[in-house]
N, C-alpha and C positions, 0 to 999 in steps of 0.2 A: 642317607634321606636322598630318592629321587629324582633326577632334576625337573626341573617343569620350565617354561618356559610360555614368562606372560603376555601381552598383547597391553598396550596402555588403551587406553580410553578413549576414544574420540569421537565428536569431544568427549572430551573430562565432564566430572562432576565437580558443579560450583560453590562456595556456600551460596549466590543467589539463587538457586535452584529449591525449587517445588521437587520436592522428593514422597513419592509414594511407594508404602510399602507393602505386601500381598502376600500372602502364603501360612508357610508352614514354621515350626518354632526359631528354623536357622535361622530365618526372616527378620527374628527379633534380635536375638544378636549383633547382624550388622543394624537393625533398627536402633536399638540402643543404643552405639557406638556413636552414630553419630547425632542421636541427640543429646545425649554427655558433650560433645565438641561442638554444640546452634546450632545444627545445619537446623534446614527448612524442611518439616520431618511431618508425615502420617503415618501410625503403623495397622495395618489390621482394624478396621473400620470394622468390621463382622467377628473381628478375634483370629484364632489361629486357623490355619485351612491346612488342610494337605493336601489335597485330588483336584487335578487339572477341570473339573465338572465346577467342584464347589467355587475353585475360583474363579472361575469364568462368570457364575452363577452372580456370586459379590459385585463382582468388575459391571458386569450385564447392570446388577440392580443401580452400581452408583454412577452411571451413566442415565440410565432413568427416569430416578431419584425418586421414585412411584413408592409413600409408606408404604411400610406394614403397619396391619389393619391385624384388627381380635382373632380374626381368624386362621390367621398366620401362624397362633400361639398355639400351645397344649401344656395342658398341665401333667407333669410325673413328680413323683416322687414331693408333693406339695408345693414345687415350685414351676414359675409360669415358665416355658420357652420356645426357642425355637429350633428348628430344624435345620437353618439355615446360618446358627448362630452358635459360636462357640458359648461354654456353660457360663463365661463371664459375665452373660448377658444376662442370665437369671435371676428372679424375683420373687417373691412368697409373693408379692404384689402385680397383677396384669399390666396398668396402668402406668408400675413405673415400668416396667422390664419392655412395657409396646414403650415406654417415650426414652429408654437409653436406648435401644435401637434405630429410633427413628433421629434423634441426636446427631444418632453418630453418622448415616444416612446422610444426613443431611451434610453434614461436614464434611464427606467425601468423597458428595456431589460437586457441591462450590470446588474441595484443592482439585479433585483429578479435573476439573475444566480449565486450572491454572498448570497443573503439574510441568515438572518437565519431564522429568524421571521417574518411572513405572518401575520398580523392583520388584520382582515374581521369583518366591521360593517354590518349588516342586517338591512335595515330600515324598509323595506315593501313585502309580497311577491305580492301585486300589478304590474304586467308590463302592457309594454302597446306595440301594432305593429303599424307601420301602415297600416292603410285599404285602397280600391281602389278609398276611396274620394282626396285622398294628389295628389299634381300635377304630381306626376314620377307617374305610371300609374306600374312600372320597379322595386319601390319599397314596394309592397303593400304584406305586410307577415313578414316585417325589424324590429325586435325589437329595440327600443327606450330607451336607458338611460333617457334622456331629451326633453319632446317638444317641448321649446323653445314660449312657447306661440301660437305656430299654434295652428289652428281653431282648438275645440274638435272634430266637425265631422272626421276630420284626422285618428283618433286613437280606435283602440278595445282596450277595456278596460277587462284586467281577472286577476283572480287570480290564482297564481300560486297554483297547485295540490302541496301536501307533495312529494308525487313521482318522482315528476317535480323537484322540488329543491334539493331532494338526489341524482338525476341523475345528475344534473352539480356539485355537490360539489364532487360526485362521480369518474365523471371526471377529475375533477380540480387535485383531488388527484393521479392520474396515471400518468396523461402530467407533473404534477409535481415534479412528483418523477424521471422518467425519463426528467427533465429540471435541475434541483435544487435536488439531493438525501438527499443534507443537511436540507432543507428547514422544520422547524415546520409551523403547523399553529393554531392561536388557535381564534377563533371563540370571537363576541359580539353578543348581541340584542341592538338596537338601542332603550334605554327608553324614545325616542320622540315620540308622538303619536299622530298617521295620522285621524285626527278628521273631513277634510273633507270626507275621503269614510264611515264618519260614525262611534259611539263608537263599535256597533255593530261589523261591518265590519276589524274595527283596532283591532276587538281586538281576530277574525278567524286569520287575517294574521299573528299577533305576534303569536300568536298559533302556526299555522306551520311551521312560521322560526325555532319556538326553539325542533318542534316536529324532522324536517327535520337536524337540527345544532347536538342534541344527538345522531341520530343517526349516524350518519360521527363519531364523535368525541369516540363512541362508540363501531366503527367498526376499525377503523386505529389506529395503535399507531400515532405517533407526533401531534395528533389533538387534541385542548383543548378549553376549555368553561369559559369568565369568568363573571357572572352575575352581568354586568353591567346595565344588564332592570331590575331586580328582587332589586337589591341594589334601583330602584327612587319605582319604582311601591310598591314592597310588604316589606321593610325595613322603608324608607323613606313616604311613604306610604299620603300625604298632599299637600294639591293645593297652600302652600306657599313656597313649594319647586319648582314649575313653574313660568315663566313669565303670561304677563297679556293676552296673546294670551293658557294660560292653557295647549300648546302640548308643551312646550321647558322646560327639564329642566333647571334653573334658576343656577349664578355664587356660588350660597351654593350648591345644587347639584350636579352639573357638578364638584365642591372642594371635596365634600364627596365622589363619587365613584373613583378621584383621587387619593384621599390619598388609598381608599380598594385596587384601580390600586395595589401601590407601594406594601403596605407590602405584600402583597400577589404573585404579576407575579413578583417581584426584587427583584435580590439579596443583601442580607444583604452590601456586600463592599460599591455598586453602592448606594442605599437607602445612605449611610453614605455618599460618595462622591456627592447626591444629593444636600444632607442639606450643605453642604461646597457649593455649588455652591450658592444657591438660595437667601444667601445677594446681592449676582452680580443681580441677578436677577431682585428684588426688584429696587435694585440701578441703574437697566440699563432703570427702568421704570418710574425711578423715574424724573417729569419736574419742576425747579426750580423754582418759580416767578422772584429772581435774580439772573441771569448766573453770569455777570459780580463782584458778590461780592467777599470777600475772600475765606468766610466763605466757599464759593459753589465750588472756586478752589480747596481748602484743602479738598473737600469733593473728587470732582473726582478724586484728588491726593490719594488717602487714597487706594479710589475705585479701581484705576489702579495697585495699588503697590500690593493687595489682590489678583490679575487677573494675575498676572505676578507671584506668587509666586505659584498659579496654577496649571497653565501651567509645572512652570517647575519641580514641586511634580508630576505632571500626563501627559506625552510627551503626550498621544494624546488625552486630550482635545486640540480643536479650539475654544480659548476665542478672535479670533483676532476683534474679531468685536468690543467687549466690551473694550477691550485695545485702539483700536482706539480711541471709543466714549468717555473713558475715560479722553485716552492722549490731547482730544480736537480735534484731525483730523476729527471728521463728524460736530462737533461744528458750 
């Protein structure tokens, strides 16, 4: 295992912070871990996003707060979708899809205004635009966040130049400073390998992201970098840390990255509290073979007491779901 020197994030992330996470699927590994440990988190209000242009568009929309309209949706394969959202927002009912998108947008607008940390994980330099082959000629040139399995001939694919990504992140800095001056940005590059682009193209894509991000981090205050990509690619350096597709880091790899993230990016008091919460996280995941037994009821009662004591000790913690579960309200 290759050595790596991780700098402590200064200032570090604390339980008092609001944390907005935006970007690729690896974003959600970090976000889910923070959510489980009861940090104040909002993640991917547009769904998973991979390229800098899509991340930039979503964040500008959160800042502007302009709602989506009927004209922003299209129907494909019998469901209504948006070119700027992940497929999880799709619905057979147009109004339901639009409602879901605008509720997420409104929540993101309010949350970003108060955010202390914006964690951005970029996955790929490849961006897609609709071309004139798509059914709506007026949309030709539109940058899309998700192709929604539409015919490939509807799109032009381009690897963004370093300067293009730098320009997007530079403009994001200036817009965000006006909207929320206290917000700090922590960048990561996803270690997920986009092998459909080919190994050479994937490496060029990641290299452009790395160069652009480090340019911005070196240029502006309140911008930081956490080396999730390097921890998997250069420190672990072994296919046994990947899933069967050889593209996605497996449980052991993501656990290793999260351990390093906690140690270098979260303050010591919060780390100590995370260790107190961890047994409740594990207990909440527990699925008993015989839930009606006295032993299981005693187990639930013990966890319920622990959760109550933690909330009394740390009033800012929201353990209502855990307390309801251990009390038996969700059984």
